[in-house]
GUSELO-826628 format. One line per field, with one value per residue (C-alpha): residue in one letter; x, y, z. Coordinates in steps of 0.05 Angstrom, whole numbers, plus 5000, padded with zeros to 4 digits. Layout:
GUSELO-826628
resn	c(a, ...)
px	c(X, ...)
py	c(Y, ...)
pz	c(Z, ...)
END
This chain:
GUSELO-826628
resn	c(m, s, n, k, l, y, l, k, v, n, v, c, q, w, k, a, a, s, a, l, t, f, f, l, s, q, n, i, l, t, d, m, f, l, k, n, n, d, i, h, i, k, k, s, d, f, l, l, l, p, n, i, l, t, y, v, r, l, l, l, v, p, v, f, i, i, v, y, m, n, a, e, s, l, s, a, h, i, w, a, a, v, i, i, i, l, s, g, a, t, d, v, a, d, g, f, i, a, r, n, w, n, l, v, s, d, l, g, r, i, l, d, p, i, a, d, k, a, m, q, f, a, m, m, f, c, v, v, i, r, y, r, w, v, l, l, l, i, i, i, y, a, v, k, e, l, l, s, f, i, v, t, g, l, l, f, t, r, g, k, h, i, k, g, s, m, w, c, g, k, v, c, t, v, v, l, f, i, v, m, l, i, f, v, v, v, p, s, v, p, s, p, v, v, t, t, l, i, g, f, a, a, a, f, m, i, l, s, f, f, v, y, m, r, e, y, f, k, l, y, i, e, y, l, n, e, q, k, n, p, f, g, e, d, i, s, p, l, d, k, v, t, a, p, l, e, q, s, h, k, k, h)
px	c(6899, 6955, 6957, 6946, 6885, 6858, 6865, 6829, 6771, 6766, 6768, 6712, 6671, 6681, 6662, 6600, 6577, 6590, 6551, 6493, 6491, 6489, 6435, 6391, 6398, 6382, 6330, 6293, 6289, 6267, 6212, 6187, 6183, 6161, 6094, 6080, 6059, 6097, 6163, 6195, 6262, 6294, 6352, 6393, 6386, 6434, 6490, 6479, 6540, 6505, 6480, 6549, 6577, 6522, 6546, 6616, 6588, 6554, 6618, 6657, 6616, 6649, 6716, 6708, 6688, 6749, 6798, 6770, 6763, 6836, 6862, 6918, 6954, 6938, 6952, 6901, 6849, 6864, 6854, 6786, 6769, 6791, 6741, 6686, 6706, 6707, 6638, 6612, 6646, 6613, 6547, 6554, 6581, 6525, 6472, 6507, 6516, 6445, 6415, 6460, 6466, 6393, 6409, 6359, 6326, 6278, 6332, 6378, 6325, 6318, 6391, 6418, 6386, 6402, 6476, 6473, 6441, 6487, 6549, 6517, 6500, 6569, 6604, 6562, 6568, 6644, 6654, 6611, 6667, 6709, 6654, 6598, 6551, 6545, 6497, 6447, 6454, 6445, 6380, 6352, 6373, 6345, 6277, 6275, 6290, 6244, 6184, 6199, 6205, 6137, 6102, 6135, 6114, 6042, 6038, 6075, 6022, 5971, 6010, 6040, 6113, 6160, 6198, 6271, 6307, 6286, 6332, 6329, 6351, 6411, 6432, 6425, 6468, 6523, 6523, 6527, 6584, 6624, 6614, 6632, 6692, 6718, 6709, 6744, 6804, 6813, 6812, 6808, 6763, 6752, 6687, 6655, 6668, 6639, 6576, 6568, 6579, 6531, 6478, 6486, 6477, 6418, 6383, 6387, 6363, 6301, 6288, 6293, 6246, 6191, 6197, 6190, 6132, 6096, 6104, 6080, 6019, 6004, 6009, 5962, 5911, 5918, 5905, 5843, 5815, 5824, 5782, 5722, 5668, 5647, 5598, 5654, 5631, 5678, 5669, 5697, 5727, 5664, 5619, 5660, 5643, 5570, 5550, 5545, 5504, 5455, 5447, 5434, 5382, 5345, 5340, 5304)
py	c(2898, 2950, 3011, 3058, 3019, 3014, 3089, 3102, 3058, 3095, 3162, 3140, 3117, 3184, 3223, 3180, 3188, 3263, 3271, 3229, 3271, 3336, 3310, 3286, 3351, 3396, 3357, 3300, 3333, 3400, 3367, 3329, 3386, 3442, 3405, 3426, 3498, 3501, 3487, 3541, 3528, 3584, 3577, 3624, 3575, 3527, 3578, 3596, 3583, 3535, 3493, 3493, 3465, 3411, 3393, 3385, 3337, 3296, 3293, 3271, 3207, 3172, 3200, 3168, 3101, 3100, 3120, 3072, 3012, 3019, 3033, 2985, 3026, 3068, 3133, 3113, 3100, 3168, 3201, 3166, 3193, 3263, 3259, 3242, 3300, 3347, 3324, 3337, 3405, 3427, 3403, 3449, 3505, 3505, 3506, 3563, 3605, 3593, 3615, 3673, 3701, 3691, 3642, 3588, 3556, 3500, 3468, 3467, 3435, 3380, 3367, 3372, 3307, 3272, 3289, 3264, 3198, 3186, 3192, 3151, 3094, 3097, 3093, 3034, 2995, 3004, 2989, 2926, 2891, 2892, 2893, 2846, 2869, 2936, 2898, 2905, 2981, 2978, 2938, 2984, 3046, 3020, 3001, 3068, 3109, 3068, 3075, 3149, 3159, 3126, 3165, 3230, 3219, 3205, 3267, 3309, 3294, 3321, 3386, 3366, 3360, 3371, 3436, 3425, 3372, 3352, 3347, 3271, 3266, 3311, 3272, 3206, 3233, 3257, 3190, 3150, 3194, 3185, 3110, 3102, 3148, 3102, 3041, 3076, 3100, 3034, 2973, 2924, 2947, 2895, 2857, 2882, 2954, 2940, 2911, 2971, 3023, 2989, 2982, 3055, 3077, 3030, 3057, 3128, 3106, 3073, 3133, 3180, 3136, 3137, 3212, 3226, 3177, 3214, 3279, 3247, 3221, 3292, 3319, 3265, 3281, 3354, 3336, 3295, 3353, 3400, 3353, 3357, 3409, 3444, 3387, 3336, 3302, 3286, 3333, 3321, 3375, 3371, 3383, 3444, 3474, 3454, 3467, 3543, 3535, 3488, 3535, 3593, 3552, 3534, 3607, 3623)
pz	c(4549, 4542, 4586, 4527, 4503, 4574, 4582, 4517, 4539, 4605, 4570, 4523, 4583, 4617, 4555, 4544, 4615, 4613, 4547, 4574, 4638, 4599, 4552, 4610, 4648, 4589, 4551, 4586, 4654, 4624, 4583, 4644, 4694, 4648, 4643, 4715, 4726, 4793, 4758, 4717, 4682, 4641, 4593, 4637, 4695, 4660, 4668, 4742, 4784, 4833, 4775, 4743, 4808, 4805, 4735, 4764, 4816, 4762, 4722, 4784, 4786, 4727, 4749, 4817, 4787, 4741, 4796, 4849, 4803, 4782, 4853, 4871, 4923, 4984, 4947, 4893, 4947, 4977, 4909, 4904, 4973, 4951, 4894, 4944, 4989, 4929, 4909, 4980, 4981, 4915, 4944, 5004, 4961, 4910, 4964, 5002, 4939, 4915, 4981, 4997, 4926, 4911, 4855, 4875, 4813, 4799, 4755, 4815, 4858, 4806, 4791, 4862, 4888, 4823, 4832, 4904, 4886, 4827, 4872, 4927, 4880, 4849, 4916, 4940, 4875, 4876, 4950, 4948, 4911, 4974, 5027, 5007, 5063, 5028, 4983, 5039, 5035, 4960, 4966, 5020, 4981, 4915, 4946, 4982, 4920, 4875, 4921, 4932, 4857, 4844, 4899, 4879, 4807, 4826, 4870, 4818, 4766, 4816, 4827, 4894, 4912, 4970, 4961, 4976, 5016, 5086, 5146, 5148, 5075, 5088, 5150, 5113, 5057, 5105, 5143, 5078, 5051, 5116, 5116, 5043, 5053, 5107, 5062, 5004, 5043, 5083, 5036, 5095, 5151, 5207, 5201, 5267, 5245, 5176, 5207, 5254, 5199, 5151, 5205, 5223, 5151, 5140, 5201, 5175, 5106, 5136, 5181, 5121, 5081, 5134, 5146, 5072, 5066, 5122, 5084, 5019, 5056, 5081, 5011, 4985, 5039, 5020, 4948, 4966, 5008, 4948, 4906, 4952, 4955, 5020, 5035, 5034, 4969, 4911, 4853, 4784, 4739, 4694, 4755, 4773, 4705, 4701, 4774, 4767, 4703, 4737, 4796, 4749, 4712, 4777, 4797, 4732)
END
């Protein structure tokens, strides 16, 4: 394949990924979360500076993939690492601006973890080509995110959700970024170092998973308690409506 044709293919991939990201963020996610009364997304939220920085992070994902997959020299690997650092910098910047300028929005809370996970998956799937043991991280990460997504969805339909990121999730993200950054910059890390770094990242992933599961369990218990009457018996929505009428009828 000629260089011009290869460049055109890469540009098309980047445009497709960018368009898909924009479509998801503005349409599918909005439709999903507007169904919950605790989530309020306004059109003006899409133009807030923190959210614009999040869009940049999402767009950096296909850019990183293209640069890394075509890296054949140390300078190219360094450029791929620069993209990762830029992504992390925008992550810190959007959170700082949102909190200090009072620009926190529900849209930002939704898109921020999506941008994090997109870059994390991209890094691992690219790096696994050179370091096969990274596949272990991908499996752990995929299982962790899948179970978290299922539990979060079940709780969300019941009006329960964790507000914001927890400390363990942030630490896990930082550790994974550092480990992947090392693998990106250094194409040939010694095997003992690779094993140590992967084990370190895997440990934080597992820790983060159990901490989040504990919080999800607390939210579920809270939900169950809200479904019970003062006598500790389950009460359905229909019973909540008819109970006052029955009590009024008995008085008469």
